TIBAMAR-112635 format. One record per atom (N, C-alpha, C, O): residue in one letter; chain; atom name; x, y, z. Coordinates in pm, 1 decimal. Last residue first. Layout:
# residues N
> A	A	CA	X	Y	Z
...
***
This chain:
# residues 77
> X	A	N	185.5	-5714.6	-473.0
> X	A	CA	124.0	-5803.4	-469.0
> X	A	C	201.8	-5923.3	-506.7
> X	A	O	148.0	-6034.0	-507.9
> X	A	N	391.9	-5475.0	-607.0
> X	A	CA	263.1	-5493.0	-562.5
> X	A	C	215.9	-5606.5	-595.0
> X	A	O	194.5	-5632.8	-713.4
> X	A	N	683.8	-5360.0	-640.2
> X	A	CA	660.2	-5501.4	-557.3
> X	A	C	518.8	-5462.1	-502.6
> X	A	O	505.6	-5423.6	-386.4
> X	A	N	687.2	-5116.7	-774.6
> X	A	CA	677.3	-5258.3	-827.6
> X	A	C	666.0	-5359.6	-762.1
> X	A	O	636.0	-5463.3	-821.2
> X	A	N	668.3	-4897.8	-611.3
> X	A	CA	567.5	-4912.3	-699.1
> X	A	C	587.8	-5067.2	-762.1
> X	A	O	485.7	-5127.2	-795.5
> X	A	N	884.6	-4964.6	-412.0
> X	A	CA	756.8	-4956.3	-372.9
> X	A	C	639.6	-5008.2	-483.0
> X	A	O	557.9	-5099.7	-472.1
> X	A	N	1060.3	-4866.3	-590.0
> X	A	CA	1077.7	-4999.4	-560.0
> X	A	C	932.1	-5034.8	-501.0
> X	A	O	871.1	-5131.7	-546.2
> X	A	N	1026.1	-4599.6	-670.0
> X	A	CA	1024.0	-4722.8	-765.0
> X	A	C	986.7	-4842.9	-719.0
> X	A	O	906.6	-4918.5	-774.0
> X	A	N	1017.6	-4484.5	-414.8
> X	A	CA	923.0	-4500.0	-476.5
> X	A	C	881.8	-4598.5	-574.2
> X	A	O	776.2	-4661.1	-584.1
> X	A	N	1280.4	-4532.5	-321.9
> X	A	CA	1193.5	-4580.9	-276.0
> X	A	C	1071.5	-4586.3	-339.9
> X	A	O	1008.1	-4691.1	-327.3
> X	A	N	1469.7	-4388.2	-537.1
> X	A	CA	1460.4	-4529.0	-518.0
> X	A	C	1344.8	-4598.5	-488.9
> X	A	O	1294.6	-4686.3	-559.1
> X	A	N	1351.6	-4125.1	-757.6
> X	A	CA	1353.0	-4146.4	-630.2
> X	A	C	1375.3	-4321.7	-592.9
> X	A	O	1278.8	-4388.8	-629.6
> X	A	N	1604.7	-4093.2	-1007.4
> X	A	CA	1469.6	-4120.3	-960.3
> X	A	C	1488.9	-4154.0	-799.4
> X	A	O	1588.1	-4191.4	-736.9
> X	A	N	1884.9	-3800.9	-1021.7
> X	A	CA	1838.1	-3985.0	-1002.7
> X	A	C	1704.8	-4009.4	-953.2
> X	A	O	1677.1	-3948.1	-850.1
> X	A	N	1930.8	-3543.0	-964.8
> X	A	CA	1893.1	-3632.2	-1121.5
> X	A	C	1845.4	-3774.7	-1127.3
> X	A	O	1785.8	-3838.5	-1214.1
> X	A	N	1995.9	-3434.7	-760.3
> X	A	CA	2063.3	-3461.6	-809.3
> X	A	C	2041.5	-3538.2	-989.0
> X	A	O	2115.5	-3566.9	-1083.1
> X	A	N	1715.0	-3368.8	-671.2
> X	A	CA	1781.0	-3265.2	-759.8
> X	A	C	1921.1	-3306.4	-808.4
> X	A	O	1975.3	-3232.0	-890.2
> X	A	N	1505.0	-3668.1	-770.7
> X	A	CA	1611.4	-3586.8	-664.3
> X	A	C	1685.6	-3498.5	-747.1
> X	A	O	1719.9	-3524.5	-862.5
> X	A	N	1195.4	-3678.1	-941.4
> X	A	CA	1369.6	-3657.3	-942.6
> X	A	C	1427.7	-3595.8	-797.7
> X	A	O	1390.9	-3494.3	-738.6
> X	A	N	920.7	-3835.0	-993.0
> X	A	CA	979.6	-3737.9	-929.3
> X	A	C	1094.3	-3771.5	-915.5
> X	A	O	1119.7	-3886.3	-879.2
> X	A	N	715.3	-3928.9	-1236.2
> X	A	CA	847.9	-3978.5	-1178.6
> X	A	C	909.8	-3857.1	-1095.9
> X	A	O	954.4	-3770.8	-1171.4
> X	A	N	497.7	-3815.5	-1328.7
> X	A	CA	493.7	-3880.5	-1198.6
> X	A	C	612.2	-3931.1	-1170.5
> X	A	O	617.0	-3988.4	-1061.6
> X	A	N	534.8	-3424.6	-1330.9
> X	A	CA	534.7	-3569.3	-1370.5
> X	A	C	534.9	-3671.8	-1266.6
> X	A	O	560.5	-3649.0	-1148.4
> X	A	N	312.6	-3128.0	-1282.5
> X	A	CA	402.2	-3222.6	-1229.4
> X	A	C	412.5	-3367.9	-1264.1
> X	A	O	317.1	-3440.6	-1236.3
> X	A	N	277.7	-2934.7	-1548.1
> X	A	CA	221.0	-3044.8	-1495.2
> X	A	C	342.7	-3125.6	-1438.3
> X	A	O	437.0	-3174.1	-1500.8
> X	A	N	441.9	-2642.9	-1504.0
> X	A	CA	441.6	-2739.9	-1583.4
> X	A	C	360.3	-2827.2	-1520.8
> X	A	O	361.8	-2800.1	-1400.7
> X	A	N	406.6	-2293.2	-1605.0
> X	A	CA	368.2	-2369.9	-1532.6
> X	A	C	349.2	-2502.0	-1584.1
> X	A	O	273.0	-2519.7	-1679.2
> X	A	N	710.8	-2110.9	-1697.0
> X	A	CA	574.7	-2182.7	-1761.6
> X	A	C	557.1	-2265.8	-1630.3
> X	A	O	650.5	-2303.0	-1559.3
> X	A	N	857.4	-1932.7	-1455.6
> X	A	CA	896.3	-2009.6	-1521.7
> X	A	C	755.6	-2084.1	-1565.0
> X	A	O	683.8	-2119.0	-1471.3
> X	A	N	808.6	-1562.1	-1423.8
> X	A	CA	804.1	-1685.4	-1384.7
> X	A	C	828.1	-1816.1	-1491.1
> X	A	O	815.1	-1791.7	-1611.1
> X	A	N	1080.5	-1293.2	-1521.5
> X	A	CA	950.2	-1381.0	-1545.1
> X	A	C	932.5	-1515.1	-1480.3
> X	A	O	1031.8	-1587.9	-1476.4
> X	A	N	1196.3	-1086.7	-1266.3
> X	A	CA	1173.1	-1217.3	-1351.5
> X	A	C	1070.7	-1274.0	-1395.7
> X	A	O	974.8	-1305.9	-1325.4
> X	A	N	1138.0	-704.4	-1312.9
> X	A	CA	1111.0	-873.6	-1250.5
> X	A	C	1135.8	-970.0	-1310.7
> X	A	O	1103.2	-965.2	-1429.3
> X	A	N	1418.0	-548.6	-1368.9
> X	A	CA	1297.0	-609.1	-1416.5
> X	A	C	1258.6	-736.8	-1343.3
> X	A	O	1324.3	-838.5	-1321.2
> X	A	N	1601.6	-337.4	-1184.2
> X	A	CA	1577.0	-491.8	-1164.4
> X	A	C	1456.0	-512.1	-1210.9
> X	A	O	1364.7	-502.7	-1128.9
> X	A	N	1556.5	-87.1	-1311.4
> X	A	CA	1694.1	-146.6	-1255.9
> X	A	C	1704.6	-306.1	-1283.6
> X	A	O	1773.9	-373.4	-1359.9
> X	A	N	1315.6	8.9	-1354.1
> X	A	CA	1390.2	-44.2	-1481.3
> X	A	C	1532.0	-92.9	-1438.3
> X	A	O	1613.2	-133.7	-1521.4
> X	A	N	1195.3	-74.1	-1081.0
> X	A	CA	1153.3	-121.9	-1192.7
> X	A	C	1256.2	-129.8	-1314.0
> X	A	O	1284.5	-236.1	-1369.1
> X	A	N	1355.8	154.2	-952.9
> X	A	CA	1385.1	-2.2	-931.9
> X	A	C	1317.1	-58.6	-1036.3
> X	A	O	1399.9	-111.1	-1110.8
> X	A	N	1220.4	372.7	-1065.5
> X	A	CA	1394.3	377.3	-1085.1
> X	A	C	1416.1	187.4	-1073.0
> X	A	O	1471.5	113.8	-1154.6
> X	A	N	977.1	373.6	-966.4
> X	A	CA	1016.2	354.9	-1140.7
> X	A	C	1140.5	310.5	-1163.8
> X	A	O	1175.1	232.4	-1252.5
> X	A	N	998.3	381.9	-708.8
> X	A	CA	955.5	292.4	-767.1
> X	A	C	993.3	261.0	-925.8
> X	A	O	1026.7	156.4	-981.6
> X	A	N	1142.0	663.3	-671.5
> X	A	CA	1223.8	519.9	-643.7
> X	A	C	1169.6	384.6	-706.8
> X	A	O	1243.0	294.8	-748.1
> X	A	N	941.3	782.9	-788.7
> X	A	CA	1048.6	780.0	-825.8
> X	A	C	1125.1	655.3	-793.0
> X	A	O	1161.4	567.2	-870.9
> X	A	N	775.8	721.2	-555.3
> X	A	CA	716.5	698.8	-704.3
> X	A	C	815.9	678.4	-799.1
> X	A	O	808.0	588.5	-882.8
> X	A	N	913.1	835.6	-344.7
> X	A	CA	862.6	691.7	-331.1
> X	A	C	811.0	655.0	-474.8
> X	A	O	811.0	534.2	-498.2
> X	A	N	909.5	1114.2	-402.4
> X	A	CA	1039.4	1025.2	-406.6
> X	A	C	1023.3	896.9	-394.4
> X	A	O	1117.7	827.3	-432.0
> X	A	N	616.3	1155.6	-422.1
> X	A	CA	685.3	1180.7	-564.9
> X	A	C	810.5	1079.6	-512.8
> X	A	O	820.1	970.8	-569.7
> X	A	N	568.5	1140.6	-163.2
> X	A	CA	506.8	1049.7	-225.9
> X	A	C	555.9	1030.1	-377.1
> X	A	O	543.9	926.4	-442.2
> X	A	N	712.8	1330.6	-82.6
> X	A	CA	739.8	1193.4	-24.0
> X	A	C	654.0	1091.5	-89.6
> X	A	O	669.0	970.7	-70.8
> X	A	N	578.5	1561.0	-160.7
> X	A	CA	707.8	1550.0	-168.3
> X	A	C	765.2	1353.7	-161.9
> X	A	O	840.5	1288.7	-234.4
> X	A	N	322.9	1501.3	-3.0
> X	A	CA	351.0	1517.5	-136.3
> X	A	C	482.8	1456.3	-230.8
> X	A	O	494.7	1368.3	-316.1
> X	A	N	404.3	1550.8	232.9
> X	A	CA	366.5	1429.6	216.1
> X	A	C	365.1	1400.9	34.0
> X	A	O	400.2	1300.9	-28.6
> X	A	N	470.9	1830.9	252.3
> X	A	CA	556.6	1726.3	267.0
> X	A	C	502.0	1596.9	219.9
> X	A	O	583.7	1531.9	154.7
> X	A	N	236.1	1935.0	149.7
> X	A	CA	334.8	1952.6	59.7
> X	A	C	442.5	1849.1	92.5
> X	A	O	501.2	1786.3	4.4
> X	A	N	-32.3	1702.9	216.8
> X	A	CA	48.2	1846.1	233.4
> X	A	C	143.0	1852.8	157.2
> X	A	O	144.6	1761.5	74.6
> X	A	N	-309.3	1641.2	7.4
> X	A	CA	-179.0	1569.5	77.5
> X	A	C	-138.2	1725.6	102.8
> X	A	O	-179.1	1828.1	48.2
> X	A	N	-546.7	1643.3	-107.1
> X	A	CA	-551.9	1667.8	17.1
> X	A	C	-451.0	1634.9	104.8
> X	A	O	-462.0	1607.6	224.3
> X	A	N	-509.5	1633.0	-376.2
> X	A	CA	-502.5	1781.3	-333.7
> X	A	C	-546.3	1809.6	-152.7
> X	A	O	-567.3	1913.3	-89.9
> X	A	N	-318.9	1376.1	-489.4
> X	A	CA	-445.9	1395.2	-419.7
> X	A	C	-422.4	1522.5	-380.1
> X	A	O	-306.8	1541.9	-342.5
> X	A	N	-180.6	1341.6	-816.1
> X	A	CA	-164.3	1385.0	-706.7
> X	A	C	-271.2	1410.1	-623.4
> X	A	O	-349.2	1484.7	-682.7
> X	A	N	-274.5	1174.3	-1088.3
> X	A	CA	-276.5	1320.8	-1039.5
> X	A	C	-282.0	1299.6	-886.0
> X	A	O	-379.7	1245.0	-834.7
> X	A	N	-147.4	845.9	-1158.1
> X	A	CA	-266.7	933.2	-1096.9
> X	A	C	-195.3	1057.0	-1060.7
> X	A	O	-81.9	1057.6	-1012.9
> X	A	N	-45.2	799.2	-1472.3
> X	A	CA	9.0	823.9	-1321.2
> X	A	C	-100.7	903.2	-1267.7
> X	A	O	-141.9	1007.4	-1318.5
> X	A	N	33.2	617.2	-1765.8
> X	A	CA	-51.1	663.8	-1663.2
> X	A	C	-10.4	666.9	-1499.9
> X	A	O	35.9	578.0	-1428.4
> X	A	N	266.5	928.0	-1909.1
> X	A	CA	217.6	782.9	-1857.6
> X	A	C	126.1	763.1	-1785.8
> X	A	O	94.1	860.0	-1717.0
> X	A	N	129.6	1189.4	-2085.2
> X	A	CA	207.1	1141.1	-1976.8
> X	A	C	153.1	987.1	-1971.6
> X	A	O	46.6	939.1	-2010.4
> X	A	N	84.5	1199.8	-2481.2
> X	A	CA	83.4	1191.3	-2326.0
> X	A	C	126.9	1123.7	-2239.0
> X	A	O	167.7	1010.2	-2263.4
> X	A	N	205.8	1154.5	-2696.2
> X	A	CA	271.2	1293.9	-2635.1
> X	A	C	208.2	1302.7	-2474.9
> X	A	O	249.1	1371.1	-2381.1
> X	A	N	96.9	991.5	-2833.5
> X	A	CA	243.6	926.0	-2783.3
> X	A	C	289.7	1054.1	-2678.7
> X	A	O	385.4	1050.5	-2601.3
> X	A	N	-259.1	940.2	-2781.6
> X	A	CA	-121.2	993.2	-2885.0
> X	A	C	-37.4	980.2	-2789.9
> X	A	O	-71.9	959.9	-2673.5
> X	A	N	-522.8	724.7	-2785.6
> X	A	CA	-394.1	780.5	-2714.8
> X	A	C	-321.9	818.1	-2800.6
> X	A	O	-304.8	749.8	-2901.6
> X	A	N	-705.8	659.9	-2963.9
> X	A	CA	-752.5	790.5	-2891.0
> X	A	C	-606.5	844.7	-2781.3
> X	A	O	-589.3	952.0	-2723.4
> X	A	N	-707.0	606.5	-3310.5
> X	A	CA	-669.0	574.2	-3204.5
> X	A	C	-682.9	708.2	-3080.5
> X	A	O	-671.4	827.7	-3107.8
> X	A	N	-756.8	697.2	-3561.8
> X	A	CA	-838.0	655.3	-3493.9
> X	A	C	-830.5	615.2	-3335.1
> X	A	O	-925.6	598.1	-3258.9
> X	A	N	-492.8	505.0	-3770.2
> X	A	CA	-604.7	628.2	-3738.4
> X	A	C	-730.7	551.7	-3640.2
> X	A	O	-778.0	438.2	-3633.9
> X	A	N	-195.6	383.0	-3667.1
> X	A	CA	-370.7	353.8	-3700.4
> X	A	C	-443.4	510.6	-3699.4
> X	A	O	-427.8	602.8	-3619.4
***
């Protein structure tokens, strides 16, 4: 598209290293950043399941509905 501010040759959004860091600290920071980037590429975070409203009929892990809750609901009055 014409008129976009960012070109593809720009560096990714990374803050420049702060000038007050010592060379050792800067090296450590770069190692951590590399490790974080590597981890993101190797292990992408799983997408969370879509949030669903909890339905009225709660089920056991086995798939059977909870017998106590059903029985209690039926015997009213």
